[in-house]
CHARMM internal coordinates of N, CA and C (Angstrom, degrees):
IC EDIT
DIST 1 N 1 CA 1.4476
DIST 1 CA 1 C 1.5196
ANGL 1 N 1 CA 1 C 108.17
DIST 1 C 2 N 1.3202
ANGL 1 CA 1 C 2 N 115.87
DIHE 1 N 1 CA 1 C 2 N 132.99
DIST 2 N 2 CA 1.4563
ANGL 1 C 2 N 2 CA 121.87
DIHE 1 CA 1 C 2 N 2 CA 179.00
DIST 2 CA 2 C 1.5214
ANGL 2 N 2 CA 2 C 108.48
DIHE 1 C 2 N 2 CA 2 C -103.48
DIST 2 C 3 N 1.3231
ANGL 2 CA 2 C 3 N 117.27
DIHE 2 N 2 CA 2 C 3 N 119.14
DIST 3 N 3 CA 1.4597
ANGL 2 C 3 N 3 CA 122.07
DIHE 2 CA 2 C 3 N 3 CA -177.53
DIST 3 CA 3 C 1.5249
ANGL 3 N 3 CA 3 C 111.40
DIHE 2 C 3 N 3 CA 3 C -93.35
DIST 3 C 4 N 1.3269
ANGL 3 CA 3 C 4 N 116.79
DIHE 3 N 3 CA 3 C 4 N -40.22
DIST 4 N 4 CA 1.4594
ANGL 3 C 4 N 4 CA 120.74
DIHE 3 CA 3 C 4 N 4 CA -177.27
DIST 4 CA 4 C 1.5232
ANGL 4 N 4 CA 4 C 111.04
DIHE 3 C 4 N 4 CA 4 C -95.68
DIST 4 C 5 N 1.3153
ANGL 4 CA 4 C 5 N 116.11
DIHE 4 N 4 CA 4 C 5 N 137.04
DIST 5 N 5 CA 1.4541
ANGL 4 C 5 N 5 CA 121.75
DIHE 4 CA 4 C 5 N 5 CA 176.53
DIST 5 CA 5 C 1.5213
ANGL 5 N 5 CA 5 C 108.65
DIHE 4 C 5 N 5 CA 5 C -88.10
DIST 5 C 6 N 1.3174
ANGL 5 CA 5 C 6 N 115.87
DIHE 5 N 5 CA 5 C 6 N 85.17
DIST 6 N 6 CA 1.4589
ANGL 5 C 6 N 6 CA 121.07
DIHE 5 CA 5 C 6 N 6 CA -177.41
DIST 6 CA 6 C 1.5167
ANGL 6 N 6 CA 6 C 110.81
DIHE 5 C 6 N 6 CA 6 C -86.11
DIST 6 C 7 N 1.3179
ANGL 6 CA 6 C 7 N 116.04
DIHE 6 N 6 CA 6 C 7 N 148.38
DIST 7 N 7 CA 1.4596
ANGL 6 C 7 N 7 CA 120.81
DIHE 6 CA 6 C 7 N 7 CA 177.75
DIST 7 CA 7 C 1.5200
ANGL 7 N 7 CA 7 C 109.63
DIHE 6 C 7 N 7 CA 7 C -62.96
DIST 7 C 8 N 1.3163
ANGL 7 CA 7 C 8 N 116.86
DIHE 7 N 7 CA 7 C 8 N 132.08
DIST 8 N 8 CA 1.4516
ANGL 7 C 8 N 8 CA 121.93
DIHE 7 CA 7 C 8 N 8 CA 179.11
DIST 8 CA 8 C 1.5237
ANGL 8 N 8 CA 8 C 114.05
DIHE 7 C 8 N 8 CA 8 C 85.61
DIST 8 C 9 N 1.3307
ANGL 8 CA 8 C 9 N 117.60
DIHE 8 N 8 CA 8 C 9 N 9.65
DIST 9 N 9 CA 1.4679
ANGL 8 C 9 N 9 CA 120.80
DIHE 8 CA 8 C 9 N 9 CA -178.95
DIST 9 CA 9 C 1.5230
ANGL 9 N 9 CA 9 C 111.75
DIHE 8 C 9 N 9 CA 9 C -59.93
DIST 9 C 10 N 1.3374
ANGL 9 CA 9 C 10 N 117.80
DIHE 9 N 9 CA 9 C 10 N -37.45
DIST 10 N 10 CA 1.4582
ANGL 9 C 10 N 10 CA 121.35
DIHE 9 CA 9 C 10 N 10 CA 178.77
DIST 10 CA 10 C 1.5311
ANGL 10 N 10 CA 10 C 110.59
DIHE 9 C 10 N 10 CA 10 C -60.51
DIST 10 C 11 N 1.3269
ANGL 10 CA 10 C 11 N 116.52
DIHE 10 N 10 CA 10 C 11 N -40.46
DIST 11 N 11 CA 1.4641
ANGL 10 C 11 N 11 CA 120.73
DIHE 10 CA 10 C 11 N 11 CA 178.81
DIST 11 CA 11 C 1.5266
ANGL 11 N 11 CA 11 C 110.71
DIHE 10 C 11 N 11 CA 11 C -66.82
DIST 11 C 12 N 1.3302
ANGL 11 CA 11 C 12 N 117.01
DIHE 11 N 11 CA 11 C 12 N -35.13
DIST 12 N 12 CA 1.4595
ANGL 11 C 12 N 12 CA 121.42
DIHE 11 CA 11 C 12 N 12 CA 178.60
DIST 12 CA 12 C 1.5281
ANGL 12 N 12 CA 12 C 110.36
DIHE 11 C 12 N 12 CA 12 C -63.99
DIST 12 C 13 N 1.3417
ANGL 12 CA 12 C 13 N 116.53
DIHE 12 N 12 CA 12 C 13 N -39.72
DIST 13 N 13 CA 1.4638
ANGL 12 C 13 N 13 CA 121.24
DIHE 12 CA 12 C 13 N 13 CA 177.35
DIST 13 CA 13 C 1.5264
ANGL 13 N 13 CA 13 C 110.13
DIHE 12 C 13 N 13 CA 13 C -61.53
DIST 13 C 14 N 1.3310
ANGL 13 CA 13 C 14 N 116.94
DIHE 13 N 13 CA 13 C 14 N -47.19
DIST 14 N 14 CA 1.4660
ANGL 13 C 14 N 14 CA 121.13
DIHE 13 CA 13 C 14 N 14 CA 179.33
DIST 14 CA 14 C 1.5286
ANGL 14 N 14 CA 14 C 111.65
DIHE 13 C 14 N 14 CA 14 C -63.79
DIST 14 C 15 N 1.3248
ANGL 14 CA 14 C 15 N 116.44
DIHE 14 N 14 CA 14 C 15 N -38.82
DIST 15 N 15 CA 1.4659
ANGL 14 C 15 N 15 CA 121.30
DIHE 14 CA 14 C 15 N 15 CA 178.22
DIST 15 CA 15 C 1.5232
ANGL 15 N 15 CA 15 C 110.29
DIHE 14 C 15 N 15 CA 15 C -60.42
DIST 15 C 16 N 1.3263
ANGL 15 CA 15 C 16 N 117.02
DIHE 15 N 15 CA 15 C 16 N -48.08
DIST 16 N 16 CA 1.4621
ANGL 15 C 16 N 16 CA 120.76
DIHE 15 CA 15 C 16 N 16 CA -178.90
DIST 16 CA 16 C 1.5245
ANGL 16 N 16 CA 16 C 111.85
DIHE 15 C 16 N 16 CA 16 C -64.28
DIST 16 C 17 N 1.3313
ANGL 16 CA 16 C 17 N 117.36
DIHE 16 N 16 CA 16 C 17 N -40.05
DIST 17 N 17 CA 1.4627
ANGL 16 C 17 N 17 CA 120.60
DIHE 16 CA 16 C 17 N 17 CA 178.27
DIST 17 CA 17 C 1.5319
ANGL 17 N 17 CA 17 C 110.18
DIHE 16 C 17 N 17 CA 17 C -65.38
DIST 17 C 18 N 1.3258
ANGL 17 CA 17 C 18 N 117.36
DIHE 17 N 17 CA 17 C 18 N -43.60
DIST 18 N 18 CA 1.4635
ANGL 17 C 18 N 18 CA 121.55
DIHE 17 CA 17 C 18 N 18 CA 179.35
DIST 18 CA 18 C 1.5258
ANGL 18 N 18 CA 18 C 111.13
DIHE 17 C 18 N 18 CA 18 C -64.32
DIST 18 C 19 N 1.3176
ANGL 18 CA 18 C 19 N 116.42
DIHE 18 N 18 CA 18 C 19 N -38.84
DIST 19 N 19 CA 1.4667
ANGL 18 C 19 N 19 CA 120.72
DIHE 18 CA 18 C 19 N 19 CA 178.91
DIST 19 CA 19 C 1.5318
ANGL 19 N 19 CA 19 C 110.03
DIHE 18 C 19 N 19 CA 19 C -64.35
DIST 19 C 20 N 1.3301
ANGL 19 CA 19 C 20 N 116.44
DIHE 19 N 19 CA 19 C 20 N -43.69
DIST 20 N 20 CA 1.4596
ANGL 19 C 20 N 20 CA 120.65
DIHE 19 CA 19 C 20 N 20 CA 177.76
DIST 20 CA 20 C 1.5241
ANGL 20 N 20 CA 20 C 110.67
DIHE 19 C 20 N 20 CA 20 C -61.43
DIST 20 C 21 N 1.3222
ANGL 20 CA 20 C 21 N 116.65
DIHE 20 N 20 CA 20 C 21 N -42.08
DIST 21 N 21 CA 1.4657
ANGL 20 C 21 N 21 CA 122.03
DIHE 20 CA 20 C 21 N 21 CA -179.85
DIST 21 CA 21 C 1.5231
ANGL 21 N 21 CA 21 C 110.89
DIHE 20 C 21 N 21 CA 21 C -65.13
DIST 21 C 22 N 1.3059
ANGL 21 CA 21 C 22 N 116.60
DIHE 21 N 21 CA 21 C 22 N -46.15
DIST 22 N 22 CA 1.4665
ANGL 21 C 22 N 22 CA 120.61
DIHE 21 CA 21 C 22 N 22 CA -172.84
DIST 22 CA 22 C 1.5258
ANGL 22 N 22 CA 22 C 113.54
DIHE 21 C 22 N 22 CA 22 C -74.72
DIST 22 C 23 N 1.3163
ANGL 22 CA 22 C 23 N 118.25
DIHE 22 N 22 CA 22 C 23 N -20.92
DIST 23 N 23 CA 1.4683
ANGL 22 C 23 N 23 CA 119.90
DIHE 22 CA 22 C 23 N 23 CA -178.66
DIST 23 CA 23 C 1.5291
ANGL 23 N 23 CA 23 C 112.75
DIHE 22 C 23 N 23 CA 23 C -90.61
DIST 23 C 24 N 1.3343
ANGL 23 CA 23 C 24 N 117.52
DIHE 23 N 23 CA 23 C 24 N 7.14
DIST 24 N 24 CA 1.4640
ANGL 23 C 24 N 24 CA 120.73
DIHE 23 CA 23 C 24 N 24 CA 179.07
DIST 24 CA 24 C 1.5230
ANGL 24 N 24 CA 24 C 112.62
DIHE 23 C 24 N 24 CA 24 C -73.47
DIST 24 C 25 N 1.3147
ANGL 24 CA 24 C 25 N 116.58
DIHE 24 N 24 CA 24 C 25 N -28.10
DIST 25 N 25 CA 1.4644
ANGL 24 C 25 N 25 CA 120.65
DIHE 24 CA 24 C 25 N 25 CA -175.13
DIST 25 CA 25 C 1.5186
ANGL 25 N 25 CA 25 C 111.65
DIHE 24 C 25 N 25 CA 25 C -109.54
DIST 25 C 26 N 1.3090
ANGL 25 CA 25 C 26 N 114.25
DIHE 25 N 25 CA 25 C 26 N 151.73
DIST 26 N 26 CA 1.4544
ANGL 25 C 26 N 26 CA 120.53
DIHE 25 CA 25 C 26 N 26 CA 170.17
DIST 26 CA 26 C 1.5253
ANGL 26 N 26 CA 26 C 108.13
DIHE 25 C 26 N 26 CA 26 C -99.85
DIST 26 C 27 N 1.2910
ANGL 26 CA 26 C 27 N 116.85
DIHE 26 N 26 CA 26 C 27 N 166.82
DIST 27 N 27 CA 1.4590
ANGL 26 C 27 N 27 CA 121.73
DIHE 26 CA 26 C 27 N 27 CA -179.28
DIST 27 CA 27 C 1.5255
ANGL 27 N 27 CA 27 C 111.19
DIHE 26 C 27 N 27 CA 27 C -55.59
DIST 27 C 28 N 1.3341
ANGL 27 CA 27 C 28 N 115.52
DIHE 27 N 27 CA 27 C 28 N 130.40
DIST 28 N 28 CA 1.4512
ANGL 27 C 28 N 28 CA 121.33
DIHE 27 CA 27 C 28 N 28 CA 177.00
DIST 28 CA 28 C 1.5183
ANGL 28 N 28 CA 28 C 115.32
DIHE 27 C 28 N 28 CA 28 C 89.03
DIST 28 C 29 N 1.3349
ANGL 28 CA 28 C 29 N 118.64
DIHE 28 N 28 CA 28 C 29 N -6.96
DIST 29 N 29 CA 1.4601
ANGL 28 C 29 N 29 CA 120.73
DIHE 28 CA 28 C 29 N 29 CA 179.98
DIST 29 CA 29 C 1.5290
ANGL 29 N 29 CA 29 C 110.43
DIHE 28 C 29 N 29 CA 29 C -79.12
DIST 29 C 30 N 1.3172
ANGL 29 CA 29 C 30 N 115.98
DIHE 29 N 29 CA 29 C 30 N 153.48
DIST 30 N 30 CA 1.4567
ANGL 29 C 30 N 30 CA 122.29
DIHE 29 CA 29 C 30 N 30 CA -176.76
DIST 30 CA 30 C 1.5288
ANGL 30 N 30 CA 30 C 111.61
DIHE 29 C 30 N 30 CA 30 C -75.24
DIST 30 C 31 N 1.3256
ANGL 30 CA 30 C 31 N 116.45
DIHE 30 N 30 CA 30 C 31 N 138.86
DIST 31 N 31 CA 1.4719
ANGL 30 C 31 N 31 CA 121.81
DIHE 30 CA 30 C 31 N 31 CA -179.27
DIST 31 CA 31 C 1.5275
ANGL 31 N 31 CA 31 C 112.91
DIHE 30 C 31 N 31 CA 31 C -63.34
DIST 31 C 32 N 1.3297
ANGL 31 CA 31 C 32 N 116.93
DIHE 31 N 31 CA 31 C 32 N -21.63
DIST 32 N 32 CA 1.4674
ANGL 31 C 32 N 32 CA 119.01
DIHE 31 CA 31 C 32 N 32 CA -179.94
DIST 32 CA 32 C 1.5298
ANGL 32 N 32 CA 32 C 112.05
DIHE 31 C 32 N 32 CA 32 C -67.91
DIST 32 C 33 N 1.3242
ANGL 32 CA 32 C 33 N 117.52
DIHE 32 N 32 CA 32 C 33 N -12.24
DIST 33 N 33 CA 1.4634
ANGL 32 C 33 N 33 CA 121.66
DIHE 32 CA 32 C 33 N 33 CA 178.55
DIST 33 CA 33 C 1.5330
ANGL 33 N 33 CA 33 C 112.67
DIHE 32 C 33 N 33 CA 33 C -81.00
DIST 33 C 34 N 1.3361
ANGL 33 CA 33 C 34 N 116.38
DIHE 33 N 33 CA 33 C 34 N -9.19
DIST 34 N 34 CA 1.4649
ANGL 33 C 34 N 34 CA 119.87
DIHE 33 CA 33 C 34 N 34 CA -178.98
DIST 34 CA 34 C 1.5276
ANGL 34 N 34 CA 34 C 111.22
DIHE 33 C 34 N 34 CA 34 C -67.00
DIST 34 C 35 N 1.3147
ANGL 34 CA 34 C 35 N 116.47
DIHE 34 N 34 CA 34 C 35 N 138.84
DIST 35 N 35 CA 1.4619
ANGL 34 C 35 N 35 CA 123.36
DIHE 34 CA 34 C 35 N 35 CA 175.77
DIST 35 CA 35 C 1.5210
ANGL 35 N 35 CA 35 C 109.32
DIHE 34 C 35 N 35 CA 35 C -102.20
DIST 35 C 36 N 1.3381
ANGL 35 CA 35 C 36 N 115.44
DIHE 35 N 35 CA 35 C 36 N 159.41
DIST 36 N 36 CA 1.4578
ANGL 35 C 36 N 36 CA 120.18
DIHE 35 CA 35 C 36 N 36 CA 175.46
DIST 36 CA 36 C 1.5266
ANGL 36 N 36 CA 36 C 109.94
DIHE 35 C 36 N 36 CA 36 C -64.49
DIST 36 C 37 N 1.3112
ANGL 36 CA 36 C 37 N 116.15
DIHE 36 N 36 CA 36 C 37 N 153.88
DIST 37 N 37 CA 1.4559
ANGL 36 C 37 N 37 CA 121.82
DIHE 36 CA 36 C 37 N 37 CA 174.96
DIST 37 CA 37 C 1.5181
ANGL 37 N 37 CA 37 C 107.92
DIHE 36 C 37 N 37 CA 37 C -118.93
DIST 37 C 38 N 1.3139
ANGL 37 CA 37 C 38 N 116.25
DIHE 37 N 37 CA 37 C 38 N 128.32
DIST 38 N 38 CA 1.4583
ANGL 37 C 38 N 38 CA 122.25
DIHE 37 CA 37 C 38 N 38 CA 177.21
DIST 38 CA 38 C 1.5255
ANGL 38 N 38 CA 38 C 107.35
DIHE 37 C 38 N 38 CA 38 C -116.13
DIST 38 C 39 N 1.3062
ANGL 38 CA 38 C 39 N 115.68
DIHE 38 N 38 CA 38 C 39 N 128.25
DIST 39 N 39 CA 1.4632
ANGL 38 C 39 N 39 CA 120.87
DIHE 38 CA 38 C 39 N 39 CA 178.89
DIST 39 CA 39 C 1.5274
ANGL 39 N 39 CA 39 C 108.56
DIHE 38 C 39 N 39 CA 39 C -109.67
DIST 39 C 40 N 1.2901
ANGL 39 CA 39 C 40 N 117.30
DIHE 39 N 39 CA 39 C 40 N 121.06
DIST 40 N 40 CA 1.4568
ANGL 39 C 40 N 40 CA 122.80
DIHE 39 CA 39 C 40 N 40 CA 176.28
DIST 40 CA 40 C 1.5183
ANGL 40 N 40 CA 40 C 107.43
DIHE 39 C 40 N 40 CA 40 C -105.09
DIST 40 C 41 N 1.3216
ANGL 40 CA 40 C 41 N 116.28
DIHE 40 N 40 CA 40 C 41 N 115.54
DIST 41 N 41 CA 1.4550
ANGL 40 C 41 N 41 CA 121.24
DIHE 40 CA 40 C 41 N 41 CA -177.62
DIST 41 CA 41 C 1.5244
ANGL 41 N 41 CA 41 C 109.45
DIHE 40 C 41 N 41 CA 41 C -116.38
DIST 41 C 42 N 1.3065
ANGL 41 CA 41 C 42 N 116.11
DIHE 41 N 41 CA 41 C 42 N 122.38
DIST 42 N 42 CA 1.4650
ANGL 41 C 42 N 42 CA 121.99
DIHE 41 CA 41 C 42 N 42 CA 177.36
DIST 42 CA 42 C 1.5139
ANGL 42 N 42 CA 42 C 107.40
DIHE 41 C 42 N 42 CA 42 C -110.15
DIST 42 C 43 N 1.3236
ANGL 42 CA 42 C 43 N 116.12
DIHE 42 N 42 CA 42 C 43 N 123.88
DIST 43 N 43 CA 1.4604
ANGL 42 C 43 N 43 CA 120.74
DIHE 42 CA 42 C 43 N 43 CA -178.32
DIST 43 CA 43 C 1.5267
ANGL 43 N 43 CA 43 C 110.66
DIHE 42 C 43 N 43 CA 43 C -121.30
DIST 43 C 44 N 1.3071
ANGL 43 CA 43 C 44 N 115.11
DIHE 43 N 43 CA 43 C 44 N 155.30
DIST 44 N 44 CA 1.4613
ANGL 43 C 44 N 44 CA 122.16
DIHE 43 CA 43 C 44 N 44 CA 175.75
DIST 44 CA 44 C 1.5305
ANGL 44 N 44 CA 44 C 109.21
DIHE 43 C 44 N 44 CA 44 C -102.24
DIST 44 C 45 N 1.3182
ANGL 44 CA 44 C 45 N 115.97
DIHE 44 N 44 CA 44 C 45 N 29.12
DIST 45 N 45 CA 1.4642
ANGL 44 C 45 N 45 CA 121.89
DIHE 44 CA 44 C 45 N 45 CA 179.06
DIST 45 CA 45 C 1.5196
ANGL 45 N 45 CA 45 C 107.62
DIHE 44 C 45 N 45 CA 45 C -153.75
DIST 45 C 46 N 1.3101
ANGL 45 CA 45 C 46 N 116.33
DIHE 45 N 45 CA 45 C 46 N 164.47
DIST 46 N 46 CA 1.4640
ANGL 45 C 46 N 46 CA 121.70
DIHE 45 CA 45 C 46 N 46 CA 178.31
DIST 46 CA 46 C 1.5146
ANGL 46 N 46 CA 46 C 108.64
DIHE 45 C 46 N 46 CA 46 C -81.21
DIST 46 C 47 N 1.3177
ANGL 46 CA 46 C 47 N 115.53
DIHE 46 N 46 CA 46 C 47 N 113.06
DIST 47 N 47 CA 1.4570
ANGL 46 C 47 N 47 CA 120.44
DIHE 46 CA 46 C 47 N 47 CA -175.97
DIST 47 CA 47 C 1.5237
ANGL 47 N 47 CA 47 C 111.71
DIHE 46 C 47 N 47 CA 47 C -83.62
DIST 47 C 48 N 1.3226
ANGL 47 CA 47 C 48 N 117.46
DIHE 47 N 47 CA 47 C 48 N -38.63
DIST 48 N 48 CA 1.4508
ANGL 47 C 48 N 48 CA 122.44
DIHE 47 CA 47 C 48 N 48 CA 179.79
DIST 48 CA 48 C 1.5130
ANGL 48 N 48 CA 48 C 108.02
DIHE 47 C 48 N 48 CA 48 C -121.92
DIST 48 C 49 N 1.3065
ANGL 48 CA 48 C 49 N 117.52
DIHE 48 N 48 CA 48 C 49 N 115.44
DIST 49 N 49 CA 1.4654
ANGL 48 C 49 N 49 CA 120.66
DIHE 48 CA 48 C 49 N 49 CA -177.63
DIST 49 CA 49 C 1.5252
ANGL 49 N 49 CA 49 C 111.20
DIHE 48 C 49 N 49 CA 49 C -75.84
DIST 49 C 50 N 1.3273
ANGL 49 CA 49 C 50 N 115.41
DIHE 49 N 49 CA 49 C 50 N 152.19
DIST 50 N 50 CA 1.4531
ANGL 49 C 50 N 50 CA 121.08
DIHE 49 CA 49 C 50 N 50 CA 175.25
DIST 50 CA 50 C 1.5207
ANGL 50 N 50 CA 50 C 114.99
DIHE 49 C 50 N 50 CA 50 C 86.02
DIST 50 C 51 N 1.3250
ANGL 50 CA 50 C 51 N 118.29
DIHE 50 N 50 CA 50 C 51 N 9.05
DIST 51 N 51 CA 1.4602
ANGL 50 C 51 N 51 CA 120.81
DIHE 50 CA 50 C 51 N 51 CA 179.05
DIST 51 CA 51 C 1.5227
ANGL 51 N 51 CA 51 C 109.71
DIHE 50 C 51 N 51 CA 51 C -101.08
DIST 51 C 52 N 1.3236
ANGL 51 CA 51 C 52 N 116.56
DIHE 51 N 51 CA 51 C 52 N 133.59
DIST 52 N 52 CA 1.4546
ANGL 51 C 52 N 52 CA 121.36
DIHE 51 CA 51 C 52 N 52 CA 179.14
DIST 52 CA 52 C 1.5227
ANGL 52 N 52 CA 52 C 112.49
DIHE 51 C 52 N 52 CA 52 C -101.00
DIST 52 C 53 N 1.3110
ANGL 52 CA 52 C 53 N 117.77
DIHE 52 N 52 CA 52 C 53 N 0.80
DIST 53 N 53 CA 1.4601
ANGL 52 C 53 N 53 CA 121.74
DIHE 52 CA 52 C 53 N 53 CA -176.86
DIST 53 CA 53 C 1.5294
ANGL 53 N 53 CA 53 C 110.49
DIHE 52 C 53 N 53 CA 53 C -91.07
DIST 53 C 54 N 1.3169
ANGL 53 CA 53 C 54 N 115.66
DIHE 53 N 53 CA 53 C 54 N 149.88
DIST 54 N 54 CA 1.4599
ANGL 53 C 54 N 54 CA 120.08
DIHE 53 CA 53 C 54 N 54 CA 175.32
DIST 54 CA 54 C 1.5246
ANGL 54 N 54 CA 54 C 110.06
DIHE 53 C 54 N 54 CA 54 C -78.66
DIST 54 C 55 N 1.3273
ANGL 54 CA 54 C 55 N 116.20
DIHE 54 N 54 CA 54 C 55 N -40.77
DIST 55 N 55 CA 1.4612
ANGL 54 C 55 N 55 CA 121.13
DIHE 54 CA 54 C 55 N 55 CA 179.51
DIST 55 CA 55 C 1.5212
ANGL 55 N 55 CA 55 C 108.41
DIHE 54 C 55 N 55 CA 55 C -111.90
DIST 55 C 56 N 1.3113
ANGL 55 CA 55 C 56 N 116.38
DIHE 55 N 55 CA 55 C 56 N 127.97
DIST 56 N 56 CA 1.4611
ANGL 55 C 56 N 56 CA 121.48
DIHE 55 CA 55 C 56 N 56 CA 178.31
DIST 56 CA 56 C 1.5189
ANGL 56 N 56 CA 56 C 108.38
DIHE 55 C 56 N 56 CA 56 C -121.42
DIST 56 C 57 N 1.3043
ANGL 56 CA 56 C 57 N 115.99
DIHE 56 N 56 CA 56 C 57 N 143.04
DIST 57 N 57 CA 1.4574
ANGL 56 C 57 N 57 CA 121.56
DIHE 56 CA 56 C 57 N 57 CA 176.88
DIST 57 CA 57 C 1.5260
ANGL 57 N 57 CA 57 C 108.16
DIHE 56 C 57 N 57 CA 57 C -121.60
DIST 57 C 58 N 1.3061
ANGL 57 CA 57 C 58 N 115.52
DIHE 57 N 57 CA 57 C 58 N 130.87
DIST 58 N 58 CA 1.4538
ANGL 57 C 58 N 58 CA 121.03
DIHE 57 CA 57 C 58 N 58 CA 179.74
DIST 58 CA 58 C 1.5154
ANGL 58 N 58 CA 58 C 108.62
DIHE 57 C 58 N 58 CA 58 C -125.84
DIST 58 C 59 N 1.3049
ANGL 58 CA 58 C 59 N 115.53
DIHE 58 N 58 CA 58 C 59 N 141.71
DIST 59 N 59 CA 1.4466
ANGL 58 C 59 N 59 CA 121.80
DIHE 58 CA 58 C 59 N 59 CA 178.85
DIST 59 CA 59 C 1.5186
ANGL 59 N 59 CA 59 C 107.89
DIHE 58 C 59 N 59 CA 59 C -117.49
DIST 59 C 60 N 1.3042
ANGL 59 CA 59 C 60 N 116.28
DIHE 59 N 59 CA 59 C 60 N 125.23
DIST 60 N 60 CA 1.4486
ANGL 59 C 60 N 60 CA 121.05
DIHE 59 CA 59 C 60 N 60 CA 178.20
DIST 60 CA 60 C 1.5183
ANGL 60 N 60 CA 60 C 108.38
DIHE 59 C 60 N 60 CA 60 C -87.56
DIST 60 C 61 N 1.3206
ANGL 60 CA 60 C 61 N 115.92
DIHE 60 N 60 CA 60 C 61 N 116.00
DIST 61 N 61 CA 1.4669
ANGL 60 C 61 N 61 CA 121.35
DIHE 60 CA 60 C 61 N 61 CA -178.71
DIST 61 CA 61 C 1.5179
ANGL 61 N 61 CA 61 C 109.67
DIHE 60 C 61 N 61 CA 61 C -131.94
DIST 61 C 62 N 1.3091
ANGL 61 CA 61 C 62 N 115.03
DIHE 61 N 61 CA 61 C 62 N 147.67
DIST 62 N 62 CA 1.4497
ANGL 61 C 62 N 62 CA 119.98
DIHE 61 CA 61 C 62 N 62 CA 173.62
DIST 62 CA 62 C 1.5153
ANGL 62 N 62 CA 62 C 108.27
DIHE 61 C 62 N 62 CA 62 C -80.64
DIST 62 C 63 N 1.3182
ANGL 62 CA 62 C 63 N 116.22
DIHE 62 N 62 CA 62 C 63 N 138.47
DIST 63 N 63 CA 1.4515
ANGL 62 C 63 N 63 CA 121.85
DIHE 62 CA 62 C 63 N 63 CA -179.05
DIST 63 CA 63 C 1.5248
ANGL 63 N 63 CA 63 C 110.20
DIHE 62 C 63 N 63 CA 63 C -102.17
DIST 63 C 64 N 1.3248
ANGL 63 CA 63 C 64 N 116.29
DIHE 63 N 63 CA 63 C 64 N 135.73
DIST 64 N 64 CA 1.4611
ANGL 63 C 64 N 64 CA 121.20
DIHE 63 CA 63 C 64 N 64 CA 173.26
DIST 64 CA 64 C 1.5166
ANGL 64 N 64 CA 64 C 109.00
DIHE 63 C 64 N 64 CA 64 C -89.94
DIST 64 C 65 N 1.3103
ANGL 64 CA 64 C 65 N 117.69
DIHE 64 N 64 CA 64 C 65 N 129.27
DIST 65 N 65 CA 1.4660
ANGL 64 C 65 N 65 CA 120.82
DIHE 64 CA 64 C 65 N 65 CA 179.55
DIST 65 CA 65 C 1.5044
ANGL 65 N 65 CA 65 C 110.62
DIHE 64 C 65 N 65 CA 65 C -106.84
END
COOR INIT
IC SEED 1 N 1 CA 1 C
IC BUILD
């Protein structure tokens, strides 16, 4: 549970998820062995303003420009 709304907290969440994802494989193992990573973040503050939902789901995707 995150109590303080620290600057860069969103980046910390992504860092931890990426670290969990990247440490699943050892050198030389096939990428198809990778499993999905789900990050559950509970905060004691409003992380995204303007949302009326109790549960929010966000998908991190790369955008093509």
